[in-house]
Structure formats: structure tokens, C-alpha cells
C-alpha positions as CSV (number, residue, x, y, z in Angstrom):
1,M,43.3,4.5,-19.2
2,P,45.8,2.0,-20.6
3,Y,48.6,3.8,-18.8
4,A,46.6,3.7,-15.5
5,I,46.2,-0.1,-16.0
6,A,49.9,-0.5,-16.8
7,E,50.9,1.4,-13.7
8,A,48.6,-0.8,-11.5
9,L,50.0,-4.1,-12.9
10,P,52.9,-2.8,-12.7
11,L,54.1,-3.0,-16.2
12,A,57.0,-1.1,-17.8
13,D,57.6,-1.0,-21.6
14,Q,60.4,0.9,-23.4
15,T,59.0,0.4,-26.9
16,T,56.9,2.7,-29.0
17,R,54.0,0.3,-29.3
18,P,50.5,1.5,-28.2
19,M,50.2,0.8,-24.5
20,L,46.9,-1.1,-24.9
21,E,48.7,-3.6,-27.2
22,V,51.5,-4.0,-24.7
23,I,49.0,-4.8,-21.9
24,A,47.1,-7.2,-24.2
25,D,50.4,-9.1,-24.8
26,Y,51.1,-9.2,-21.1
27,L,47.7,-10.5,-20.1
28,A,47.3,-13.0,-23.0
29,G,48.6,-16.0,-21.2
30,R,47.7,-15.0,-17.6
31,E,44.7,-15.7,-15.4
32,M,43.9,-12.5,-13.7
33,L,41.1,-10.3,-12.2
34,L,41.2,-6.7,-13.2
35,V,39.1,-4.4,-10.9
36,R,38.1,-0.9,-12.3
37,D,36.2,1.3,-9.8
38,T,33.9,4.2,-10.7
39,C,33.7,4.0,-14.4
40,E,30.5,5.8,-15.2
41,H,32.2,8.9,-16.6
42,L,34.4,6.8,-18.9
43,V,31.9,4.2,-20.2
44,E,33.1,4.4,-23.9
45,E,36.8,4.1,-23.0
46,C,36.1,1.3,-20.5
47,R,34.1,-0.5,-23.1
48,E,36.8,-0.3,-25.7
49,V,39.6,-1.4,-23.4
50,A,37.6,-4.3,-22.0
51,A,36.6,-5.5,-25.4
52,T,40.2,-5.5,-26.6
53,L,41.6,-7.2,-23.6
54,L,38.9,-9.9,-23.3
55,S,39.4,-10.8,-27.0
56,V,43.1,-11.7,-26.5
57,A,43.1,-12.9,-22.8
58,P,40.5,-15.7,-22.4
59,A,41.4,-16.2,-18.7
60,L,41.0,-12.5,-17.8
61,R,38.0,-11.4,-15.7
62,I,37.1,-7.8,-15.3
63,L,35.1,-6.4,-12.4
64,T,33.7,-2.9,-12.9
65,T,31.8,-0.6,-10.6
66,S,29.7,2.0,-12.4
67,R,26.5,3.9,-12.2
68,R,25.7,2.6,-15.7
69,P,26.5,-0.6,-17.7
70,L,29.2,-0.8,-20.4
71,R,26.9,-2.6,-22.9
72,L,29.3,-5.4,-23.8
73,P,27.9,-8.7,-25.1
74,A,29.8,-10.6,-22.4
75,E,28.8,-8.2,-19.6
76,E,26.8,-9.6,-16.6
77,V,25.2,-6.8,-14.6
78,L,24.6,-7.1,-10.9
79,G,22.5,-4.3,-9.5
80,L,23.5,-3.2,-6.0
81,D,20.5,-2.0,-4.0
82,P,20.9,0.2,-0.9
83,L,21.8,-1.6,2.3
84,P,18.9,-3.2,4.2
85,V,17.6,-0.9,6.9
86,P,16.1,-1.8,10.3
87,G,12.4,-2.2,10.6
88,A,10.2,0.1,12.7
89,D,10.8,-2.0,15.9
90,A,14.6,-1.2,15.4
91,G,15.4,-4.6,16.9
92,E,17.2,-6.1,13.9
93,A,20.9,-5.6,13.2
94,A,20.4,-4.6,9.5
95,D,23.5,-3.9,7.4
96,A,22.8,-0.2,7.2
97,L,22.8,0.1,11.0
98,V,26.0,-2.0,11.2
99,L,27.8,0.4,8.8
100,L,26.5,3.5,10.5
101,V,27.6,2.3,14.0
102,D,31.0,1.2,12.7
103,R,31.7,4.6,11.1
104,A,30.2,6.5,14.0
105,A,32.6,4.7,16.4
106,Q,35.5,5.9,14.2
107,A,34.3,9.5,14.3
108,V,33.2,9.5,18.0
109,P,35.4,7.2,20.2
110,G,33.3,5.1,22.4
111,F,30.2,5.4,20.4
112,A,27.9,2.4,20.7
113,V,24.3,1.4,20.2
114,T,22.2,1.7,23.4
115,D,18.5,1.3,24.3
116,A,18.4,5.1,24.4
117,N,19.7,5.7,20.9
118,R,18.7,2.5,19.0
119,A,15.3,3.9,17.7
120,E,16.9,7.1,16.5
121,L,19.8,5.3,14.8
122,A,17.3,3.0,13.1
123,A,15.2,6.0,12.0
124,L,18.4,7.7,10.6
125,C,19.1,4.6,8.5
126,R,15.6,4.5,7.1
127,R,15.7,8.3,6.4
128,L,18.9,7.9,4.4
129,E,17.4,4.8,2.7
130,G,20.4,2.6,3.4
131,L,22.7,4.6,1.0
132,P,26.3,3.8,2.2
133,L,27.7,7.2,1.2
134,A,24.9,9.0,3.0
135,L,25.4,6.8,6.1
136,E,29.2,7.5,6.1
137,L,28.6,11.2,5.8
138,A,26.0,11.1,8.6
139,A,28.4,9.2,10.9
140,A,30.9,11.9,10.5
141,R,28.3,14.5,11.6
142,L,27.7,12.6,14.8
143,R,30.8,14.3,16.1
144,E,28.9,17.6,16.0
145,F,25.2,16.6,16.7
146,P,23.4,14.0,18.8
147,V,21.6,11.4,16.8
148,A,18.1,12.9,17.5
149,E,19.2,16.3,16.4
150,L,20.9,14.9,13.3
151,N,17.6,13.2,12.4
152,Q,15.8,16.6,12.6
153,R,18.4,18.4,10.5
154,L,18.0,15.8,7.7
155,E,14.9,17.7,6.6
156,D,17.5,19.2,4.3
157,R,19.8,16.3,3.9
158,Y,22.0,18.1,1.3
159,A,22.9,21.0,3.6
160,T,23.4,18.6,6.6
161,L,25.5,16.1,4.7
162,G,27.6,18.8,2.9
163,D,31.4,19.1,3.0
164,T,32.8,17.7,6.2
165,E,36.0,18.8,7.8
166,D,36.5,15.2,9.1
167,A,40.0,14.3,7.9
168,D,39.3,10.6,8.7
169,L,36.6,10.4,6.1
170,D,38.2,8.6,3.2
171,A,36.5,10.2,0.2
172,D,37.7,8.5,-2.9
173,P,36.7,9.8,-5.5
174,P,36.8,13.3,-4.0
175,W,33.2,14.1,-5.2
176,H,32.0,11.7,-2.5
177,Q,33.0,14.3,0.1
178,A,29.5,15.7,0.1
179,L,26.1,14.2,-0.8
180,R,25.1,17.0,-3.2
181,T,28.4,16.6,-5.0
182,A,28.0,12.9,-5.3
183,I,24.4,13.1,-6.8
184,G,25.5,16.1,-8.9
185,W,28.2,13.8,-10.4
186,S,25.4,11.6,-11.7
187,H,23.5,14.7,-12.9
188,Q,26.4,15.7,-15.0
189,L,26.5,12.3,-16.7
190,C,22.9,12.7,-17.9
191,T,21.9,14.3,-21.2
192,P,19.8,17.6,-21.1
193,A,16.6,15.6,-21.8
194,E,17.4,13.1,-19.1
195,R,18.1,15.9,-16.6
196,L,14.8,17.6,-17.4
197,L,12.8,14.5,-17.1
198,W,14.6,13.6,-13.8
199,A,13.5,17.0,-12.4
200,R,9.9,16.6,-13.6
201,L,9.6,13.1,-12.3
202,S,10.5,14.4,-8.8
203,V,6.9,15.4,-8.3
204,F,5.9,11.7,-8.1
205,A,5.8,10.0,-4.7
206,G,6.3,6.3,-4.5
207,T,6.2,4.4,-7.8
208,F,4.8,5.4,-11.2
209,D,4.3,3.8,-14.6
210,T,5.3,4.9,-18.1
211,E,1.9,6.4,-18.9
212,A,1.9,8.6,-15.8
213,A,5.5,9.8,-16.6
214,R,4.4,10.6,-20.1
215,R,1.2,12.5,-19.1
216,V,3.0,14.5,-16.4
217,G,6.5,14.9,-17.7
218,A,6.1,15.3,-21.5
219,D,5.5,18.6,-23.4
220,E,7.1,20.5,-26.3
221,L,10.6,20.1,-24.7
222,V,10.3,16.4,-24.0
223,S,7.9,14.6,-26.3
224,G,5.8,11.7,-25.2
225,E,7.6,9.4,-27.7
226,Q,10.9,10.1,-25.9
227,V,9.7,9.2,-22.4
228,P,10.1,5.4,-22.5
229,G,13.6,5.7,-23.8
230,L,14.5,8.3,-21.3
231,L,13.1,6.2,-18.5
232,H,15.3,3.3,-19.6
233,A,18.3,5.6,-19.7
234,L,17.6,6.9,-16.2
235,V,17.4,3.3,-15.0
236,E,20.7,2.5,-16.6
237,K,22.3,5.5,-14.9
238,S,20.9,4.5,-11.5
239,I,18.6,7.5,-11.2
240,L,15.4,5.4,-11.4
241,I,14.8,2.0,-9.9
242,W,12.8,-0.3,-12.2
243,E,10.2,-2.4,-10.5
244,P,8.4,-5.0,-12.7
245,T,4.9,-5.9,-11.3
246,G,2.1,-8.2,-12.4
247,A,0.3,-5.1,-13.7
248,G,3.3,-3.8,-15.7
249,E,6.5,-1.9,-15.2
250,R,6.8,0.8,-12.6
251,Y,9.6,3.1,-11.5
252,R,10.6,4.9,-8.4
253,M,13.3,7.3,-7.1
254,L,15.0,7.2,-3.8
255,D,14.1,10.3,-1.7
256,T,17.7,11.4,-2.0
257,I,17.5,11.4,-5.8
258,R,14.0,12.9,-5.7
259,E,15.1,15.9,-3.6
260,Y,17.9,16.7,-5.9
261,G,15.4,16.7,-8.8
262,T,13.0,18.9,-6.9
263,H,15.8,21.4,-6.4
264,W,16.4,21.6,-10.1
265,L,12.7,21.7,-10.9
266,R,12.4,24.7,-8.6
267,G,15.3,26.4,-10.3
268,L,13.7,25.9,-13.7
269,G,10.6,27.6,-12.4
270,E,8.5,24.5,-13.3
271,E,7.6,23.2,-9.9
272,E,4.1,24.7,-9.7
273,T,3.2,23.6,-13.3
274,L,4.4,20.0,-12.7
275,R,2.6,19.7,-9.4
276,R,-0.6,20.8,-11.1
277,R,-0.1,18.3,-13.9
278,H,0.5,15.6,-11.3
279,R,-2.7,16.6,-9.5
280,D,-4.8,16.6,-12.7
281,Y,-3.5,13.2,-13.7
282,Y,-4.5,11.6,-10.4
283,L,-7.8,13.5,-10.3
284,A,-8.6,12.0,-13.7
285,L,-7.6,8.5,-12.5
286,A,-9.8,8.9,-9.4
287,R,-12.7,9.9,-11.6
288,R,-12.2,6.8,-13.7
289,G,-12.1,4.6,-10.7
290,D,-15.3,6.2,-9.3
291,A,-17.1,5.4,-12.6
292,A,-15.7,1.9,-13.0
293,W,-15.7,0.5,-9.4
294,I,-19.2,-1.0,-9.5
295,G,-18.3,-3.5,-12.2
296,P,-16.3,-6.5,-13.1
297,H,-12.8,-5.1,-12.5
298,Q,-12.8,-4.2,-8.8
299,F,-9.7,-6.3,-8.0
300,A,-7.8,-4.7,-10.9
301,W,-8.8,-1.3,-9.7
302,Y,-7.8,-2.2,-6.1
303,D,-4.4,-3.2,-7.3
304,R,-4.1,0.0,-9.5
305,M,-5.1,2.4,-6.8
306,T,-3.1,0.9,-4.0
307,A,0.0,1.0,-6.2
308,E,-0.7,4.7,-6.6
309,Y,-1.3,5.2,-2.9
310,D,1.6,7.6,-2.3
311,N,0.8,9.6,-5.4
312,L,-2.8,10.0,-4.4
313,R,-1.8,11.4,-1.1
314,A,0.7,13.8,-2.7
315,A,-2.0,15.0,-5.1
316,L,-4.5,15.4,-2.2
317,E,-1.9,17.4,-0.1
318,Y,-1.4,19.7,-3.1
319,C,-5.1,20.2,-3.5
320,L,-5.5,21.2,0.1
321,T,-2.7,23.7,0.0
322,E,-3.5,25.1,-3.5
323,R,-7.3,25.3,-3.1
324,E,-8.2,25.9,-6.7
325,G,-12.0,25.8,-7.1
326,H,-13.6,22.7,-5.5
327,V,-10.8,20.3,-6.5
328,A,-10.0,19.0,-3.0
329,L,-13.7,18.3,-2.3
330,E,-14.1,16.6,-5.7
331,M,-11.0,14.4,-5.3
332,T,-11.7,13.3,-1.8
333,G,-15.4,12.6,-2.8
334,V,-14.7,10.6,-5.9
335,L,-12.2,8.5,-4.0
336,W,-15.0,7.1,-1.8
337,F,-14.3,3.6,-3.2
338,F,-10.7,3.8,-2.3
339,W,-11.4,4.9,1.3
340,Q,-14.2,2.5,2.0
341,E,-13.6,-0.5,-0.1
342,C,-9.8,-0.7,-0.1
343,G,-9.1,-0.4,3.6
344,F,-8.2,3.3,4.0
345,V,-11.2,4.3,6.1
346,K,-9.5,6.5,8.7
347,E,-7.2,8.2,6.2
348,G,-10.2,8.9,4.0
349,R,-12.0,10.5,6.9
350,H,-8.9,12.6,7.6
351,Y,-8.8,14.0,4.1
352,L,-12.6,14.5,3.8
353,D,-12.7,16.4,7.0
354,Q,-9.8,18.6,5.8
355,A,-11.4,19.3,2.5
356,L,-14.8,20.0,4.0
357,A,-13.2,22.4,6.5
358,A,-11.2,24.2,3.8
359,D,-14.0,24.7,1.3
360,T,-17.4,25.5,2.9
361,A,-19.2,27.0,-0.1
362,P,-22.3,25.2,-1.2
363,S,-21.6,23.0,-4.2
364,P,-22.4,19.6,-5.7
365,A,-18.8,18.6,-4.9
366,R,-19.5,19.3,-1.2
367,V,-22.7,17.2,-1.2
368,K,-20.8,14.3,-2.7
369,A,-18.0,14.7,-0.2
370,L,-20.5,14.7,2.7
371,Y,-22.0,11.5,1.2
372,A,-18.6,9.9,1.0
373,C,-17.9,10.9,4.6
374,G,-21.2,9.2,5.6
375,L,-20.0,6.0,4.0
376,L,-16.9,6.0,6.2
377,L,-18.7,7.1,9.4
378,L,-21.0,4.1,9.1
379,Y,-17.9,1.9,8.9
380,L,-16.4,3.6,11.9
381,G,-19.6,3.4,13.9
382,D,-19.5,7.2,14.7
383,L,-23.2,8.0,15.0
384,P,-22.9,11.6,16.3
385,A,-20.6,12.6,13.4
386,L,-22.8,10.7,10.9
387,E,-25.9,12.5,12.1
388,E,-24.1,15.9,11.8
389,R,-22.9,15.2,8.2
390,A,-26.3,13.8,7.1
391,A,-28.1,16.9,8.3
392,E,-25.8,19.2,6.4
393,C,-26.0,16.9,3.3
394,A,-29.8,17.0,3.3
395,A,-29.9,20.8,3.8
396,L,-27.4,21.4,0.9
397,A,-29.0,18.8,-1.4
398,A,-32.3,20.6,-1.4
399,D,-30.7,23.4,-3.5
400,F,-29.4,21.0,-6.1
401,G,-30.5,18.3,-8.5
402,G,-31.8,14.7,-8.1
403,T,-28.3,13.2,-7.8
404,E,-27.5,15.3,-4.8
405,R,-30.8,14.5,-3.2
406,T,-30.2,10.8,-3.7
407,Y,-26.8,11.2,-1.9
408,A,-28.6,12.9,1.0
409,A,-31.3,10.1,1.2
410,S,-28.6,7.4,1.1
411,T,-26.7,9.2,4.0
412,D,-30.0,9.4,6.0
413,L,-30.4,5.7,5.5
414,R,-27.0,5.0,7.1
415,V,-28.1,7.1,10.1
416,S,-31.1,4.9,10.6
417,A,-29.1,1.7,10.2
418,L,-26.5,2.8,12.8
419,R,-29.2,3.8,15.2
420,G,-30.7,0.3,14.9
421,D,-34.1,1.6,13.7
422,L,-35.1,-1.4,11.7
423,E,-38.5,-0.2,10.5
424,Q,-37.1,3.2,9.4
425,T,-34.1,1.6,7.7
426,V,-36.4,-0.8,5.7
427,A,-38.7,2.1,4.6
428,Q,-35.8,4.4,3.6
429,A,-34.0,1.6,1.7
430,E,-37.2,0.7,-0.2
431,A,-37.6,4.4,-1.2
432,L,-34.1,4.4,-2.7
433,L,-34.9,1.3,-4.8
434,T,-36.8,3.0,-7.6
435,P,-38.9,0.8,-9.9
436,D,-36.4,1.1,-12.7
437,W,-33.2,0.7,-10.8
438,R,-32.5,-2.7,-12.4
439,E,-32.6,-1.1,-15.9
440,Q,-30.3,1.8,-14.9
441,P,-26.5,1.6,-14.9
442,L,-25.6,-0.1,-11.6
443,T,-24.3,2.2,-8.9
444,L,-23.4,1.8,-5.2
445,I,-26.6,3.4,-3.9
446,P,-29.1,0.7,-4.8
447,L,-26.7,-2.1,-3.9
448,A,-25.9,-0.5,-0.5
449,A,-29.7,0.0,0.0
450,L,-30.3,-3.7,-0.6
451,V,-27.5,-4.6,1.9
452,L,-28.9,-2.4,4.6
453,L,-32.5,-3.5,3.8
454,T,-31.7,-7.2,4.0
455,H,-29.7,-6.8,7.1
456,S,-32.6,-5.1,8.8
457,L,-35.1,-7.7,7.6
458,V,-32.9,-10.5,9.0
459,A,-32.5,-8.6,12.3
460,A,-36.3,-8.3,12.4
461,G,-36.8,-12.0,11.8
462,R,-38.4,-11.5,8.3
463,F,-36.2,-14.1,6.7
464,E,-38.3,-14.9,3.6
465,E,-38.4,-11.3,2.6
466,A,-34.7,-11.0,3.1
467,V,-33.9,-14.0,0.9
468,V,-36.0,-12.5,-2.0
469,R,-34.0,-9.2,-1.8
470,L,-30.7,-11.0,-1.3
471,D,-31.4,-12.9,-4.6
472,E,-32.0,-9.6,-6.3
473,L,-28.6,-8.3,-5.0
474,S,-26.9,-11.5,-6.1
475,A,-28.5,-11.4,-9.5
476,A,-27.4,-7.7,-10.0
477,G,-23.8,-8.7,-9.0
478,E,-23.8,-11.6,-11.4
479,R,-24.9,-9.4,-14.3
480,S,-22.3,-6.7,-13.6
481,G,-19.4,-8.8,-12.2
482,E,-19.4,-6.7,-9.1
483,R,-17.8,-8.4,-6.1
484,S,-17.6,-6.2,-3.0
485,M,-21.3,-5.6,-2.4
486,C,-22.0,-9.2,-3.3
487,A,-19.7,-10.1,-0.5
488,W,-21.9,-8.1,1.8
489,S,-24.8,-10.1,0.5
490,D,-22.9,-13.3,1.5
491,F,-22.4,-11.8,5.0
492,V,-26.1,-11.0,5.4
493,R,-27.0,-14.5,4.1
494,A,-24.7,-15.9,6.7
495,Q,-26.7,-14.1,9.4
496,A,-29.9,-15.5,8.0
497,E,-28.6,-19.0,7.9
498,L,-27.3,-18.8,11.4
499,A,-30.7,-17.6,12.6
500,L,-32.4,-20.6,10.8
501,G,-29.9,-23.1,12.2
502,R,-28.3,-24.0,8.9
503,F,-24.7,-23.7,10.2
504,P,-22.7,-25.3,7.3
505,E,-24.4,-22.9,4.9
506,A,-23.8,-20.0,7.2
507,H,-20.1,-20.9,7.4
508,E,-19.8,-21.1,3.6
509,H,-21.4,-17.7,3.0
510,A,-19.2,-16.1,5.7
511,R,-16.2,-17.6,4.2
512,A,-17.1,-16.4,0.8
513,A,-17.5,-12.9,2.2
514,L,-14.1,-13.2,3.9
515,L,-12.5,-14.2,0.6
516,V,-13.5,-11.0,-1.2
517,K,-13.2,-8.6,1.7
518,H,-9.7,-9.8,2.6
519,R,-8.6,-9.5,-1.1
520,L,-9.8,-5.9,-1.1
521,R,-8.3,-5.3,2.4
522,D,-11.7,-4.1,3.6
523,G,-11.0,-4.3,7.3
524,V,-14.6,-3.8,8.4
525,G,-15.9,-6.4,6.0
526,T,-13.2,-8.8,7.0
527,A,-13.9,-8.3,10.7
528,H,-17.6,-8.8,10.2
529,A,-17.0,-12.1,8.3
530,L,-14.7,-13.3,11.0
531,E,-17.4,-12.6,13.6
532,S,-19.9,-14.7,11.5
533,L,-17.4,-17.6,11.3
534,A,-17.0,-17.4,15.1
535,R,-20.8,-17.6,15.6
536,S,-20.9,-20.6,13.3
537,A,-18.1,-22.3,15.2
538,T,-19.9,-21.7,18.5
539,A,-23.1,-23.1,17.2
540,T,-21.4,-26.3,16.1
541,G,-19.5,-26.9,19.3
542,R,-16.1,-25.7,18.1
543,S,-15.7,-23.2,20.9
544,R,-11.9,-23.0,20.8
545,D,-12.0,-22.1,17.2
546,A,-14.7,-19.5,18.0
547,A,-12.5,-17.9,20.6
548,W,-9.6,-17.8,18.3
549,L,-11.7,-16.2,15.6
550,L,-13.0,-13.6,18.0
551,G,-9.5,-12.7,19.0
552,L,-8.5,-12.3,15.3
553,A,-11.5,-10.1,14.7
554,A,-10.7,-8.0,17.8
555,Q,-7.3,-7.1,16.3
556,L,-9.1,-5.4,13.4
557,W,-11.8,-3.7,15.4
558,E,-9.2,-2.1,17.7
559,T,-7.7,-0.2,14.9
560,L,-10.8,0.6,12.8
561,G,-13.4,2.3,15.1
562,Q,-16.4,0.9,17.1
563,P,-16.4,-2.9,17.4
564,Q,-19.0,-4.4,15.1
565,A,-19.1,-0.9,13.6
566,G,-21.5,0.0,16.5
567,I,-24.5,-1.6,14.7
568,P,-26.9,-2.7,17.5
569,A,-27.8,-6.1,16.0
570,M,-24.2,-7.0,15.4
571,V,-23.1,-5.8,18.8
572,A,-25.9,-8.0,20.4
573,A,-24.9,-11.0,18.3
574,H,-21.2,-10.6,19.3
575,Q,-22.1,-10.4,23.0
576,V,-24.1,-13.7,22.7
577,C,-21.3,-15.4,20.9
578,V,-18.7,-14.3,23.5
579,R,-20.9,-15.4,26.4
580,Q,-21.7,-18.8,24.9
581,T,-18.1,-19.4,23.9
582,R,-16.8,-18.5,27.4
583,E,-19.3,-20.7,29.1
584,A,-18.4,-23.6,26.9
585,L,-14.7,-23.3,27.4
586,G,-14.2,-21.7,30.8
587,Q,-12.5,-18.4,31.4
588,G,-8.9,-19.7,31.2
589,A,-9.3,-21.7,28.0
590,Y,-11.3,-18.9,26.4
591,E,-8.6,-16.4,27.1
592,R,-5.8,-18.6,25.8
593,A,-7.6,-19.3,22.5
594,F,-8.7,-15.6,22.2
595,N,-5.1,-14.3,22.9
596,A,-3.7,-16.7,20.3
597,G,-6.0,-15.3,17.6
598,H,-5.4,-11.8,18.9
599,S,-1.6,-12.1,18.6
600,I,-1.3,-13.7,15.2
601,D,-0.5,-11.6,12.1
602,P,-3.9,-10.8,10.6
603,N,-2.9,-11.8,7.0
604,T,-1.4,-15.1,8.3
605,G,-4.6,-15.9,10.2
606,V,-6.9,-15.1,7.4
607,A,-4.7,-17.0,4.9
608,H,-5.1,-20.1,7.1
609,L,-8.8,-19.7,7.2
610,L,-9.0,-19.5,3.4
611,A,-6.7,-22.4,2.8
612,P,-8.6,-25.6,1.8
613,A,-9.5,-27.9,4.7
614,A,-7.7,-25.5,7.2
615,A,-8.4,-24.8,10.8
616,P,-7.0,-21.8,12.6
617,P,-3.2,-22.2,13.0
618,T,-2.0,-23.5,16.4
619,Q,0.4,-22.0,18.9
620,P,2.3,-23.8,21.6
621,G,0.0,-24.9,24.4
622,V,-3.2,-23.8,22.7
623,H,-5.5,-26.4,21.0
624,H,-7.6,-25.0,18.1
625,G,-9.2,-28.2,16.8
626,P,-12.8,-29.4,17.4
627,S,-13.8,-28.8,20.9
628,T,-15.7,-32.0,21.5
629,A,-16.1,-35.4,19.9
630,S,-19.8,-34.8,19.5
631,E,-19.8,-31.9,17.1
632,S,-22.8,-31.7,14.9
633,V,-20.8,-30.8,11.8
634,P,-17.3,-32.1,11.0
635,A,-14.6,-29.5,11.2
636,E,-13.1,-30.4,7.8
637,R,-16.4,-29.6,6.2
638,L,-16.8,-26.3,7.9
639,F,-13.3,-25.2,6.9
640,S,-13.3,-26.8,3.4
641,A,-13.1,-24.6,0.3
642,S,-15.0,-27.3,-1.7
643,T,-18.2,-27.5,0.3
644,P,-21.1,-26.8,-2.0
645,R,-22.5,-23.3,-1.5
646,T,-26.2,-22.3,-2.0
647,A,-27.2,-20.0,-4.8
648,G,-26.3,-16.3,-4.6
649,A,-23.0,-16.6,-2.8
650,A,-20.1,-14.6,-4.2
651,R,-17.7,-16.7,-6.2
652,P,-13.9,-16.5,-5.8
653,G,-12.3,-15.1,-9.0
654,P,-8.8,-14.6,-10.3
655,G,-6.6,-13.1,-7.7
656,G,-9.1,-13.7,-5.0
657,G,-6.6,-15.1,-2.5
658,P,-5.0,-13.2,0.3
659,G,-2.7,-11.1,-1.9
660,Q,-0.2,-8.5,-0.7
661,G,-2.5,-5.5,0.0
662,R,-3.0,-4.0,3.5
663,Y,-5.7,-3.6,6.1
664,A,-6.7,-0.2,7.1
665,A,-5.4,-1.3,10.5
666,T,-1.9,-1.8,9.1
667,A,-1.8,0.7,6.3
668,H,0.5,3.1,8.0
669,R,2.8,0.9,10.1
670,R,3.7,-1.3,7.1
671,Q,4.9,1.4,4.7
672,R,8.5,1.5,3.7
């Protein structure tokens, strides 16, 4: 290395002194920048040379590129992420697209971005994750394949981006001539234990934490005590990306790195074993979430499970292909809380339908999966499907124990609620509320029964009975720290207060429900709360606000299922609100305000509603303030977070703000 530096300076010396000493003397009085590129295979040598030169040349600066740091005291490390890639709309000129197009124009004279190829080019950038080397290799392949075909061929990116015969591709160092060789270079720099853990961690999708890596990746060859140190080493060698979060440290691999690890895992004959370990770990996590959801830590469980979203999907896909026992049915069933409460209703139905179709044998796991499916079908307002699942659940449950029969009775209750049969709903809900339910460990079934019972009582005009039962629900929530079902209690209270003409109280209860449901990204609960706020606004003369709120709610309903979940009482209330609001504003003003709410980002719109003393955000040409000067309730009181709330309302807790989760409506389109 000292001779390479001397040649670059250039520096000639005819003495017999060590070359490093000669260079040190030469640099001692000079101000200079020394650039050393691609040093990861010579870290020890680079460290020694840098330490010597910096000790004698105070004005010297050294810039080093490397896949791992030198570990010098004076070293400042700047991590270089992949280039930014275009979003799904492909309209932005992201750096990855700029590089790809520039190199493509060199390989294919006259190449340019057009409306016809823009989306495919953007998809190519996303698929290659903004890695400059991969983009350059892909650009060289555009001489052979159209963009769309190249995208398809990237199912095997290592074969497609192998050695290229393009003489214009300046591959320096030479191992950058092919993607597999470039990643293989990093593989060679790892220790045997690091290589083995790299291969094993390739079964993870998305991010993972240290405990998951230990539980899945450790055994007699790699001990659990070694895993934290190996993770740190793989981060230093640019194999893993470290992502600190509020809930602790997490790690992830780029897909390019993961696929290389998968290739080695398959070669070791460990792929099936590791995928089973991965499945078992996430099945155990889902079971713990099922047991703990009705309790004080719902927000923490929401954050944990949404962080594991990609891994849960990978585990479910493995369950559905491997079909060992009733594991797919069990996993989809115990994840009911994730599907229903965390905003993944449609995806949950997809996986439940697949699991139920793949495993048709009678079993307790099938009964629970049918019950979980019923939860989602009520949310989606799909009465025919709910009736079908409820009938099968009841028939199967008759052959099993009391738990399965309770699941069946609870599913039948949802059928009655969705049909709008108020009397039957009240009777079935009362039957589920056994005399000792308050003394038993709290579960979803009695809480949901109380919600559907009180909703039916309010719809039937039996307000005093509803309030008594709502107080029971609120008291149970207070004792357990449960938040989600208590938010439904606030929603039902809002309906009662609206019917009784107590509009400020109705607004506050609807707002309390919105706070929790938005935090959990429960799209159905959020949309119902927005509808209640719209009804409150209409009743107090704020018709423009009501139209805006109806537009915001419509965004969610359009991507969830039936508007108002198809519940007859809610559909009727919505129609009355729309009619009254349109009559108060006139058709043109109503449409302008509605469209403004319909076009705003849902998270932005709800965040404005939850901000203290906030009204819906304005857009040019659209007024969203109080509709008339003679409103019965001041707008600032209706939108204020500090308005006193009556007993039994859900209280905002830590982390109860808008957060960074996702609606079911936007779960897929906002992924990386």
C-alpha cells in the first residue's frame, strides 16, 4: 500500500528507508486530501497507514470508501444509503432514475424517458432498490431487452445482471462486472459465523429485532450469545441495515443481499428448517398477541405487530404452502386482532379464505378461523358471506366444547346485527353476557356483545337501558386498560347523545373514538367516528364542515367494503345527514366541500381534526368554517381537545396521536 500511495503522489525515493516513512516526511508539511477507494479487503493495512500518516501530517485529510469502517479514533463514518427511487406514481425525477437513464443513454443511443416507459423504468429502480451498481448493470442490459422484459427477467436478478459483454461498462474494481460477483466479494470478507447467520437471516422479510434473529438463527453452530455481536459485524460490513426505533433496534436486508443469502441457505440444505423456525416464532408471537390484546398494552401490540407485518405475511405464505397440521388455520385465526383492529381487514379475509379452503377437516382451529372471518365480514358489510360462515361455524361448533360454541353464538350475533334485526341482536347479546362475565378474564366476546347490544338499544330508542350497559362497558375498559372496544363505546354514546340533542357531548365522544381508532389505524372505526362528527356538525349548523367530514369518511369507505359497513341504522343516519347537509348548503357548495374532504390525505385530515381547537383544513376557494353566524354551539368548543367529557369516554393515552401506522385503505399502496 505505501508504494501505491507513493506512485499516486507521485513520489520517487532512492534511499533504503521504509516507503511509509518517506511518505510521512513528504506529507508532514503539506495540506492534502488523500482518497482511497474500495478498502474493505485491506482494513488492517489501511488503518495502520492512516494512523501513521495522520500522526505526522496534521493538515492531511483522508477520504476512504469501504464496506466496513477502519475503527480509528479520528474516523468519522458517513453511511451511504442506496439512491432514492421514484414513488409509485413515477412522476418524480429521483436520483436512481436519473442514473439509470443516463447509463441507458450511453448503452442505447437515443434512449430517453417517455410516457410509455416511465412507469417501467420507475419499477426497475424500485426493484433494484436504488443500488448504483445494479442500476448500471441493468442499463447495460437495455441494449438486449426492452424495459418491461428486463423487469420480468429480474425475478432472478443475479442471472440477469451477470457478466456483460458491454465494453463501455467501466467496472473498476473488476468484481463489479457482475452483481453476483460484487455481493460475493462482501461474502468473502465475512467470517464463517457471519456468513452462516447472513444465510439464516435471509428467511426474514422486512425488518427484525435481535430476539427474533436469536430465536430463528441460533443453534449449536451459532450460539444465542454470539448473535448480537454478529449482527453488529454484519452492519459494519454493510450486509445489514440498522434501524433504531422507539421500540428498540431493528435490522433489515436489501432484497439483493437477501437473495444471495437465500442461495447459500439452500446450498447448505437448511432452507426448510429455517423457514419452519421462522414460522414457529411468528406463530408464537401471534398467540401472545391474541392472549394480550384485550388489555392495557394495545398500542404497544399494534406497534409490534405492524413492525412485523412483512414477516407475518411470509410466515402465513409458508403455512399455506407447507400445510402441516392445522397451522395455517390457527395462525390466521389467532391474528384476528391484527386483521380487525389494526387496519388489515381485506388482507385478513384473503388469508382466512385461503386457509379455510386449504384445510377443510373439522377442528377447533377451523371454528376459530370461521369466527375470525365473521369479525371481518361484519366490518366489510358482506351479509351473504357472513351468513354462510356463521352457519358452518354453528354446525362445526356443536361437535366441540363450550369455547367453540361461544364463537358460533358470537358469529350469529353479528349476522343479526348486520341484518338490522334489533330485537334479535339484543336477545343474542344478552345471552352471551353470562352472569359471571365480569369476574372472568376479559375477552373480546363480552365486550363486542355489549357494543352490539348498546348500538341496538340506541337504534331502538331505548336510551336509558343503553346508557346503563355503556357504563358497564366503560367500567370494564377502565379496569383492564382496554382501549379499542371502549372507543366503540364512545362511538355508541355519540349516537345516543345525537338522538337526545346533546350535540357538544356527542362531538366529544365521537372525537374520543376517532383518537383511538386512528391510532390503531382501524379504518372502519375511523370512518364511523367521522360520520358521527359530520352528524354533529350538521346538527349545529356547520354544514360545510359536515360535507367535508363526509368526503373524508367516503375515502375510507371506498376502500374498505360497504359504506357504513352496511349496518341499516348507520346507513339511514348517513342518508339523513347527507340530505340535511345538501339542503343547507345547496348542491354546488356541498360538492365543493365534500370534494375537498375527499381529496385530502386521510392522515392529514384526521390529524387536523385531532389537533386542539382545529377545524378541517381549508383548500383554495373552499370555506370550511362555521356555516352561519347563528350556530347553536361555537366551533372552537366543538373542535377543542379540552372540552370536558362525560363519564365513560375513552381517554387519550401515551402515543394516542395520529402516529405513523396505516389505514387498511392504504396498507398496500404505501409499502416500500
